[in-house]
C-alpha positions in Angstrom: 0.0 0.0 0.0 1.2 3.5 -0.7 2.7 5.6 2.1 0.1 7.5 4.1 0.5 11.2 4.8 -0.7 13.1 7.8 -3.0 16.1 7.7 -1.5 18.9 9.8 -2.9 22.1 8.3 -5.6 22.8 10.9 -3.5 24.9 13.2 -2.7 24.7 16.9 -5.9 26.0 18.4 -8.0 23.3 20.2 -10.6 23.4 17.4 -7.9 22.8 14.8 -6.4 19.9 16.8 -9.9 18.4 17.3 -10.6 18.8 13.6 -7.2 17.1 12.7 -8.0 14.2 15.1 -11.5 13.8 13.5 -10.1 13.7 9.9 -7.3 11.3 11.0 -9.9 9.0 12.5 -12.1 9.2 9.3 -9.2 8.5 6.9 -7.0 6.0 8.7 -8.7 5.1 12.0 -10.8 2.0 12.7 -12.8 -0.4 10.7 -15.1 2.3 9.2 -12.2 4.5 8.0 -11.5 5.3 4.4 -8.3 3.3 4.5 -10.1 0.2 5.7 -12.9 0.6 3.2 -10.5 1.0 0.3 -8.5 -2.1 1.5 -11.8 -4.0 1.5 -12.5 -2.9 -2.1 -9.0 -3.9 -3.2 -9.5 -7.4 -1.7 -12.8 -7.8 -3.5 -11.3 -6.7 -6.8 -8.4 -9.1 -6.4 -10.8 -12.0 -5.7 -12.9 -11.1 -8.7 -9.8 -10.9 -10.9 -8.7 -14.4 -9.7 -12.3 -15.8 -10.3 -12.4 -14.4 -13.9 -8.9 -15.8 -14.5 -9.9 -19.3 -13.4 -13.2 -19.0 -15.4 -11.1 -18.3 -18.5 -8.8 -21.3 -17.9 -11.8 -23.6 -17.3 -13.5 -22.3 -20.4 -10.4 -23.2 -22.5 -10.2 -26.6 -20.9 -13.9 -27.3 -21.5 -13.7 -26.0 -25.1 -10.7 -28.3 -25.8 -12.4 -31.3 -24.2 -15.6 -30.8 -26.3 -13.5 -30.3 -29.5 -11.6 -33.5 -28.8 -14.9 -35.4 -28.2 -16.3 -34.2 -31.5 -13.3 -35.4 -33.6 -14.0 -38.6 -35.6 -12.3 -41.6 -34.2 -10.0 -43.6 -36.4 -11.2 -47.1 -37.3 -9.2 -50.0 -35.8 
């Protein structure tokens, strides 16, 4: 994952410090944070990519098996 920066432009007043803490919690805090949600989306996308890759491989295998079953057999 890319390096995460810190927001620090809200000043040194108590309200600025509180606002900074709130934004930090929303972006990189707990399970409902932006970082956690994006990581979840990345995991879903990776699983989908793997699923589609396997589907493509199975499609080729099935297509080859059907094509082989349709070839005429040589007389003995």
